[in-house]
Steps between C-alpha positions, in 0.01 A plus 500: 500500500461850619735788446628454859617150424684615185667781700612250763639269247689770313660635820597146616696426176654838466848539656569763762635835376701574810806329637526370855673737741813299547570452132414854431756613773762268383464620133521869622814413706665332203414803286650744757822267519531518124489879504756535775806490262348802310442682824861433602640610169299820515604567862861422445521699172327815680840652619592535122241778494643678794696823434878456474615856546618556150192709417567733789236344723558353848655152441393202706786352673632174389486351848121578494451328173699191621284480819190537290598223266590258792181592681292423190697172455428404864135588470468293184659204676259537790195527265611190306537314835149607599368358163688185544368435859135579384530292192621213718208542733250489219673193365489327837133586537414370157685170574303457825172568309580230234592265765169546658311444168696182441423342845 
């Protein structure tokens, strides 16, 4: 056996270091979905840092704060819907791929 044959055998038995694109994207999507509640908590808690006028600064009106909170709430709903649709598409794609392998 030559050194080339040994190299071929070692690469043939060694598992791949990289994930497939679909599984990599699905995992990154699930990671982003897991971080979404923390992002939402930070965005909704942000008005607590706004000046309230007791320190002599210009206060942010309560109506602006409420609009900001409901805007963040609506944006979080839309983002989670997007994640749901993409996850459903990935699941449907995986189901068709597994059906192709079975037949």
